[in-house]
C-alpha positions as CSV (number, residue, x, y, z in Angstrom):
1,M,0.0,0.0,0.0
2,T,1.4,3.4,-1.0
3,I,1.2,6.5,1.1
4,E,-1.1,8.0,-1.5
5,S,-3.6,5.1,-1.2
6,L,-3.3,5.2,2.6
7,L,-4.1,9.0,2.6
8,Q,-7.0,8.4,0.2
9,S,-8.4,5.7,2.4
10,L,-8.2,8.1,5.4
11,Y,-9.9,10.8,3.3
12,A,-12.7,8.4,2.4
13,T,-13.6,7.5,6.0
14,G,-17.0,8.5,7.4
15,L,-15.3,10.6,10.1
16,A,-13.2,12.6,7.6
17,A,-16.3,13.2,5.5
18,Q,-18.3,14.4,8.5
19,I,-15.5,16.8,9.4
20,R,-15.2,18.0,5.8
21,E,-18.9,18.3,5.0
22,N,-20.3,19.7,8.3
23,E,-20.2,23.4,8.4
24,F,-19.4,23.5,12.1
25,A,-17.2,20.5,12.6
26,F,-14.0,21.7,11.1
27,P,-14.1,25.2,12.7
28,C,-14.9,23.8,16.1
29,I,-12.0,21.3,15.8
30,E,-9.7,24.1,14.6
31,T,-10.7,26.3,17.5
32,V,-9.8,23.5,19.9
33,H,-6.5,23.0,18.1
34,V,-5.6,26.7,18.3
35,L,-6.4,26.8,22.0
36,A,-4.4,23.7,22.7
37,I,-1.4,25.0,20.7
38,T,-1.7,28.3,22.7
39,L,-1.4,26.3,25.9
40,V,1.5,24.2,24.6
41,V,3.5,27.2,23.3
42,G,2.7,29.4,26.3
43,S,3.6,26.7,28.9
44,I,6.8,25.9,27.0
45,A,7.7,29.6,26.8
46,V,7.4,29.9,30.6
47,L,10.1,27.2,31.0
48,D,12.2,28.4,28.0
49,L,12.3,32.0,29.4
50,R,13.5,30.5,32.7
51,L,16.2,28.5,30.9
52,L,17.3,31.8,29.2
53,G,17.5,33.4,32.6
54,W,15.0,36.1,31.6
55,A,12.1,35.1,33.9
56,S,11.4,33.3,37.2
57,R,15.0,33.6,38.1
58,D,14.2,32.9,41.7
59,R,12.6,29.5,41.0
60,A,14.4,26.2,40.4
61,V,14.2,24.9,36.9
62,S,13.1,21.5,38.2
63,R,10.3,23.0,40.2
64,L,9.0,25.1,37.4
65,S,9.3,22.2,35.0
66,A,7.3,20.0,37.3
67,E,4.5,22.6,37.5
68,V,4.4,23.5,33.8
69,L,5.0,20.2,31.9
70,P,1.7,18.5,32.9
71,V,-0.2,21.4,31.3
72,T,2.2,21.2,28.3
73,W,1.7,17.4,27.7
74,S,-2.1,17.5,28.3
75,A,-2.5,20.4,25.8
76,F,-0.1,18.7,23.4
77,A,-2.3,15.5,23.4
78,V,-5.4,17.6,22.6
79,A,-3.4,19.4,19.8
80,V,-2.3,16.1,18.3
81,L,-5.9,14.7,18.5
82,S,-7.5,17.8,17.0
83,G,-4.7,18.2,14.4
84,S,-5.2,14.6,13.4
85,L,-8.9,15.1,12.9
86,M,-8.2,18.2,10.7
87,F,-5.6,16.2,8.7
88,A,-8.0,13.3,8.2
89,S,-10.6,15.7,6.6
90,N,-8.3,16.2,3.6
91,A,-5.2,14.1,4.1
92,P,-3.9,14.1,0.5
93,K,-4.1,17.8,0.2
94,Y,-2.5,18.4,3.6
95,L,0.5,16.2,2.8
96,D,1.0,18.1,-0.5
97,N,1.0,21.4,1.4
98,P,4.6,22.6,1.9
99,F,3.7,24.5,5.1
100,F,2.2,21.4,6.6
101,R,5.4,19.4,5.9
102,T,7.4,22.3,7.3
103,K,5.3,22.3,10.4
104,L,5.9,18.6,10.9
105,A,9.7,19.0,10.4
106,L,9.7,21.9,12.9
107,L,7.8,19.8,15.4
108,A,10.4,17.0,15.0
109,L,13.2,19.5,15.5
110,A,11.5,20.8,18.7
111,G,11.1,17.3,19.9
112,L,14.8,16.6,19.2
113,N,15.8,19.7,21.0
114,M,13.8,18.6,24.0
115,L,15.4,15.2,24.0
116,V,18.9,16.6,23.7
117,F,18.1,18.9,26.6
118,Q,16.7,16.1,28.7
119,F,19.5,13.6,28.1
120,V,22.5,15.8,27.7
121,V,22.0,19.2,29.3
122,G,19.5,18.1,31.9
123,R,21.9,15.4,33.3
124,S,23.7,18.1,35.2
125,L,20.6,19.9,36.3
126,A,21.3,19.4,40.0
127,A,24.5,21.5,39.6
128,W,22.7,24.6,38.2
129,D,19.0,24.1,39.0
130,G,18.7,27.1,41.2
131,A,21.1,29.4,39.3
132,A,19.5,32.7,38.2
133,V,21.3,32.2,34.8
134,P,21.6,28.6,33.6
135,P,24.7,27.4,31.7
136,R,25.1,28.3,28.1
137,A,23.8,24.9,26.8
138,A,20.6,25.3,28.7
139,R,20.2,28.9,27.4
140,I,20.8,27.7,23.8
141,A,18.2,24.9,24.3
142,G,15.7,27.5,25.6
143,G,16.3,29.9,22.8
144,L,16.1,27.2,20.2
145,S,12.9,25.9,21.7
146,L,11.3,29.4,21.6
147,T,12.4,29.9,18.0
148,L,11.2,26.5,16.9
149,W,7.8,26.8,18.5
150,T,7.3,30.3,17.1
151,L,8.0,28.8,13.7
152,V,5.6,25.9,14.3
153,V,2.9,28.4,15.0
154,A,3.7,30.5,11.9
155,A,3.8,27.4,9.6
156,G,0.5,26.3,11.1
157,R,-1.1,29.6,10.3
158,W,0.2,29.4,6.7
159,I,-1.4,26.0,6.3
160,G,-4.8,27.5,6.6
161,F,-4.1,30.3,4.2
162,T,-2.5,28.1,1.6
163,M,-5.1,25.3,1.7
164,L,-7.6,27.8,0.5
165,A,-5.3,28.9,-2.3
166,G,-5.0,25.3,-3.6
167,Y,-1.5,24.2,-2.4
């Protein structure tokens, strides 16, 4: 089975048709998606600004992370679910959209940045957890994260604009 036939099968499902053909379904799902992404990016930004040493300098990174990440992961799950529903509604066209593919690539890079932070930079967290200004590697990870998530949001907005234009 090719990717094209798989996407066409997804497009042909009853759920995808309901989302595509109901005048309220797609806008409602999109609204949930945007709100979830807002929570994801906002909660990540709180932690990234701490890693940069620009905010919450009096709070330990580990404590702030423990408070913020449950919101991040919950909102991310809602964003993935709602995004998957929107994708299913017109899967072949989405995959052809360069901004959709860019968004996926940026999400992968943001995930890779998080993994590198967790397994490389975060290994020494106990040594700098309470420092007002974290080490350079942590600041780089925070700055890169903010940049990548900003680009994810920008690419996501362009998906909607270009889907209407026929990309």
